[in-house]
C-alpha positions as CSV (number, residue, x, y, z in Angstrom):
1,M,0.0,0.0,0.0
2,R,1.3,3.4,-0.9
3,D,2.6,5.7,2.0
4,D,0.5,8.6,0.7
5,L,-2.8,6.7,0.6
6,R,-5.4,8.9,2.2
7,S,-8.7,8.1,0.5
8,A,-10.8,4.9,0.7
9,A,-13.6,3.1,-1.1
10,F,-16.1,1.3,1.2
11,F,-18.4,-1.4,-0.4
12,D,-21.3,-3.2,1.0
13,F,-21.5,-6.7,-0.4
14,D,-24.9,-8.3,-0.5
15,G,-27.2,-6.4,-2.9
16,T,-24.3,-4.1,-3.9
17,L,-21.6,-6.2,-5.4
18,I,-23.8,-9.2,-5.9
19,R,-27.6,-9.7,-6.3
20,G,-29.4,-11.0,-3.3
21,D,-28.4,-12.4,0.1
22,S,-25.3,-14.5,0.2
23,I,-26.1,-16.3,3.4
24,V,-29.2,-17.8,1.7
25,S,-27.0,-19.0,-1.1
26,F,-24.5,-20.4,1.4
27,L,-27.1,-22.5,3.1
28,L,-28.3,-23.9,-0.3
29,F,-24.7,-24.6,-1.2
30,A,-24.2,-26.5,2.1
31,R,-27.4,-28.4,1.6
32,R,-26.3,-29.5,-1.9
33,R,-22.9,-30.5,-0.5
34,G,-24.7,-32.8,2.0
35,V,-23.4,-31.1,5.2
36,L,-26.7,-29.4,6.1
37,P,-29.7,-31.8,6.7
38,F,-32.9,-30.9,5.0
39,W,-34.9,-30.5,8.2
40,E,-32.2,-28.2,9.6
41,W,-32.1,-26.2,6.4
42,A,-35.9,-25.8,6.3
43,G,-36.0,-24.6,9.9
44,T,-33.2,-22.1,9.2
45,A,-35.0,-20.8,6.2
46,L,-38.1,-20.1,8.3
47,H,-36.2,-18.3,10.9
48,A,-34.3,-16.3,8.3
49,L,-37.7,-15.1,6.9
50,L,-38.8,-14.1,10.4
51,G,-35.5,-12.2,10.7
52,K,-36.0,-10.4,7.4
53,I,-39.4,-9.1,8.6
54,G,-38.1,-8.1,11.9
55,V,-39.8,-10.7,14.1
56,E,-36.5,-12.3,15.2
57,N,-33.1,-10.9,16.1
58,M,-30.7,-11.2,13.2
59,D,-27.8,-12.2,15.5
60,A,-29.9,-15.2,16.7
61,V,-31.0,-16.0,13.1
62,K,-27.4,-16.1,11.8
63,T,-26.2,-18.1,14.8
64,R,-28.9,-20.6,14.1
65,A,-28.1,-20.6,10.4
66,L,-24.4,-21.4,10.9
67,R,-24.9,-24.0,13.7
68,F,-24.2,-26.8,11.2
69,E,-20.6,-25.5,10.8
70,Q,-19.8,-26.5,14.3
71,K,-20.2,-30.2,13.3
72,L,-17.6,-29.9,10.6
73,A,-13.9,-30.4,11.0
74,P,-11.9,-27.2,10.6
75,A,-10.5,-28.3,7.3
76,E,-13.9,-29.3,6.0
77,R,-15.4,-26.0,7.1
78,E,-12.6,-24.0,5.4
79,K,-13.0,-26.0,2.2
80,L,-16.8,-25.4,2.2
81,C,-16.4,-21.7,2.6
82,R,-13.6,-21.4,0.0
83,D,-15.5,-23.4,-2.5
84,F,-18.7,-21.4,-1.9
85,V,-16.9,-18.1,-2.6
86,E,-15.0,-19.4,-5.7
87,E,-17.9,-21.3,-7.2
88,R,-20.9,-19.2,-6.2
89,L,-20.0,-15.7,-5.1
90,I,-17.2,-14.4,-7.3
91,P,-18.9,-15.5,-10.5
92,R,-22.0,-13.6,-9.4
93,L,-20.3,-10.2,-9.0
94,Y,-22.0,-7.5,-11.0
95,P,-19.7,-6.7,-13.9
96,D,-20.3,-3.0,-13.3
97,G,-19.4,-3.4,-9.6
98,K,-16.3,-5.4,-10.4
99,R,-15.1,-2.8,-12.9
100,T,-15.7,0.0,-10.4
101,W,-13.9,-1.9,-7.6
102,E,-10.9,-2.6,-9.9
103,A,-10.7,1.0,-11.2
104,L,-10.7,2.4,-7.6
105,K,-8.1,-0.2,-6.5
106,K,-5.9,0.8,-9.5
107,E,-6.2,4.4,-8.4
108,G,-4.5,3.3,-5.1
109,R,-7.6,3.6,-2.9
110,M,-7.8,1.8,0.4
111,M,-10.4,-0.9,-0.5
112,V,-12.7,-1.9,2.3
113,L,-15.5,-4.4,2.4
114,V,-18.2,-3.6,5.0
115,S,-20.8,-6.3,5.1
116,A,-23.5,-7.7,7.4
117,S,-22.5,-11.2,6.1
118,T,-20.4,-13.4,8.3
119,R,-16.7,-13.7,8.5
120,D,-16.6,-17.4,8.0
121,Y,-16.9,-17.0,4.2
122,M,-16.5,-13.2,3.8
123,E,-12.8,-13.5,4.6
124,Y,-12.4,-15.5,1.4
125,V,-14.4,-12.9,-0.6
126,S,-12.0,-10.2,0.8
127,A,-9.0,-12.2,-0.2
128,A,-10.3,-12.9,-3.7
129,L,-11.0,-9.2,-4.3
130,G,-7.7,-8.1,-2.8
131,A,-9.4,-5.9,-0.2
132,D,-7.2,-4.0,2.3
133,A,-9.7,-4.5,5.1
134,L,-12.8,-6.4,5.9
135,I,-15.5,-5.3,8.4
136,C,-18.3,-7.8,8.8
137,T,-20.4,-9.7,11.2
138,P,-18.1,-11.8,13.4
139,V,-18.5,-15.4,14.3
140,S,-17.1,-16.6,17.7
141,P,-15.3,-20.0,18.1
142,D,-18.5,-21.4,19.6
143,G,-20.5,-20.4,16.5
144,A,-22.3,-17.3,17.9
145,A,-22.8,-14.7,15.2
146,G,-23.0,-10.9,15.9
147,P,-23.4,-8.2,16.4
148,N,-24.9,-7.9,13.0
149,C,-22.9,-5.4,11.0
150,R,-25.7,-3.3,9.6
151,G,-27.1,0.2,10.1
152,R,-25.7,2.0,13.2
153,E,-23.5,-1.1,13.9
154,K,-21.9,-0.7,10.5
155,E,-21.1,3.0,11.4
156,R,-19.8,2.0,14.8
157,R,-17.5,-0.7,13.4
158,L,-16.2,1.7,10.8
159,L,-15.3,4.3,13.4
160,A,-13.7,1.7,15.6
161,W,-11.6,0.4,12.6
162,M,-10.4,3.9,11.8
163,E,-9.5,4.5,15.5
164,G,-7.4,1.4,15.4
165,L,-5.3,2.8,12.5
166,P,-2.2,5.0,12.9
167,K,-3.3,8.6,12.5
168,D,-1.3,9.0,9.4
169,R,-3.0,6.0,7.8
170,R,-6.6,7.0,8.5
171,P,-8.5,7.7,5.3
172,D,-9.8,11.2,4.6
173,M,-13.5,10.5,4.7
174,A,-14.4,13.7,2.7
175,A,-12.2,12.3,-0.1
176,S,-13.6,8.7,0.2
177,D,-16.5,6.9,-1.5
178,A,-19.1,4.5,-0.2
179,Y,-21.4,2.1,-2.1
180,G,-24.5,0.5,-0.7
181,D,-27.9,-0.7,-1.7
182,S,-30.2,-0.5,1.4
183,G,-31.3,1.5,4.4
184,G,-28.8,-0.5,6.4
185,D,-26.0,1.3,4.5
186,V,-27.3,4.9,5.0
187,F,-25.1,5.7,8.0
188,M,-22.0,4.4,6.2
189,L,-22.8,6.5,3.1
190,R,-23.3,9.6,5.2
191,M,-19.7,9.3,6.5
192,C,-18.2,9.7,3.0
193,G,-17.8,12.6,0.7
194,G,-18.9,10.4,-2.2
195,A,-22.1,8.4,-1.6
196,H,-23.4,6.0,-4.2
197,A,-26.7,4.2,-4.0
198,V,-26.5,1.0,-6.0
199,N,-29.8,-0.4,-7.3
200,P,-31.2,1.2,-4.1
201,R,-34.2,-0.1,-2.2
202,K,-37.0,2.3,-1.2
203,K,-35.4,3.8,2.0
204,L,-32.0,4.4,0.5
205,K,-33.5,5.7,-2.8
206,R,-35.5,8.3,-0.9
207,E,-32.4,9.3,1.1
208,A,-30.3,9.5,-2.1
209,E,-32.8,11.7,-3.8
210,E,-33.0,14.0,-0.8
211,K,-29.2,14.2,-0.4
212,G,-28.4,14.3,-4.1
213,W,-26.3,11.1,-4.0
214,E,-25.5,9.3,-7.2
215,I,-27.8,6.5,-8.0
216,L,-26.2,3.7,-9.9
217,R,-27.9,0.8,-11.8
218,W,-25.5,-2.0,-11.8
219,K,-26.0,-5.1,-13.9
């Protein structure tokens, strides 16, 4: 990384760089690999739906969703996550998003993934994209997921990450850009001089129109 690097590019992942929710795809991938029993997959899908509509806490939903990983040997779990990223996620990147990421990286930006998805597989997404930093939902050794890196928590985690950097390495947020697709990204986008709403959902679209943020339609 260059010594004079002072600006960054912050990217949400699900819905921004790829279409849809990656954890749903991960559970389907695990089901097809034969490591997630059907009855467990069906129960997890129901709880995920309840989490989406706000009936259940997303930390609890993600902890339940990833419970099956605790039954796998470390090497088996690592292979599952690596294969999922290589076979399902990287091929699904929006071409427009990938080009934007690569162009900003070529400029010498500090490239940061900021995602509500969990570290178990997001660390491999980060490596594949050559990100400088990954901020996401953590998973403890006992399989507990959370706090969910979304909304205010995304903002809090970003601030904590910057506080942990040497002062001369902290990005100039006024010269930095952020990309997101939902209301859960609003606080992150507000932190940057360049805010970009990607295929925005209703709440973010309204905010973008009010603030004059760029609205992008990635395919």
